[in-house]
N, C-alpha and C positions, 0 to 999 in steps of 0.2 A: 826378506827380499825374495820374490821368486823370479828366476831367471829362465827365459825360454829360448831355445835355438832351433831354428827351422833349417834343416839342410837340404840343399839341391845337388843334383849330380847329372850331368848332360842334359841340362834343361828340365829337369823333373824334380819334384820334391820327393825325398827318399828317407827322411828322418826328422823326428822331433824329440827333443830332450827338455824336460822340465825339471828344475831342481829348486830347493828351497820352500820356505814358508813365507807367507805375507805378514803374519802376526798383526793383522789389522783389528783383531778382536781376540777374544778367548777361544781356544779350541772348541769347536762345536757351533760356534757363532761367527766365524770368520767367513764373511760373504765373498771377499776377494779370493780367498784360497779356494772355496767351494765352486766358484765360477770358473776358475782356470782349471781346476780338476775336472770338472764337467766337460769343458771344451776338449781336453786332452783325451779323456777316455771316449768321447764321442768319435774323435778322430780314429782312434783305434778300431772302433766298431765300423766306421764307414769305410776305412781301407779294405776290410775283409768283405763287407756287404755290398758296397757300391763300386769299389775298385776291383772286385772279384779276385782278390789275392788269397790263395790257400792259407789257412791258419798256420800251417807249418812252415810257411815262407815269410812269416812276420815274427820278428824278434821283438818282444815286448816285455819289458820289466817294469814292475809297479811296486814301489815300496813307500814308506813314509816319507814325504817331501821329495819323491823321486818318480819320474816316469820317463821311459826311454822307449821310443818306437823306431824300428829300422826295417826297411822294406827291401827285399831281394831286388837288385836292379833289374832282373829279367821281367819283373812284374809291374814296373813304373808305367803309368799311363796317364791320359788327360783326365780321367775320372778321379784318379787319386790327387792330381794337381788342383782339381775344382775343390775337393774336399779339404785339403790343405789351406788353400787360399780362403775358404769360408771360415775356417777356424781361426786363421791368421787375422781376418777382419774382427772377430770376436775378442781375440787377444788385444789387438791394437785399440779397440774400444775400452777394455779394461785398463790398459796402460795409460791412455789419455785421461781416463777419469781418476786413476790411482797410481800416479807415476812414482810415489814413494814406495809403493809395494811390488810392482811388476815391470820388468824389462825384458824386452825380446830383441834378438838380432837374427840376421839371416847369414848363412854360411854356404859357400859353394865347395865342393870337393871335386878333384879330378884325380882319380886313382888314389894315391896316398897324400896328395898335395891339397891344402886347405887354402882358400881364399876367403877372407873374412870381410 
């Protein structure tokens, strides 16, 4: 199962966390995993290129079955929100088609306090 968490803070998207594997097919042929990975990595690029966030202000960790993107709050803006919402539409489409393999949720944070 791939779990995806979109995080907002002060009305703007600030983070994405993708964990797990779909296992909808053998490695190298898993289209669900490939689709989610492509969307997540596209968001990382969009934050820098469209959102105009300097690369050193983006925390991004990518590993096997794991991607976490966190943007410094000083750089949150409407362009980043549009990029996040666009990626979320793609994730929701995959989740509707393959609910056995993908789940997403939204989380809001205020300082150190989370609201799920």
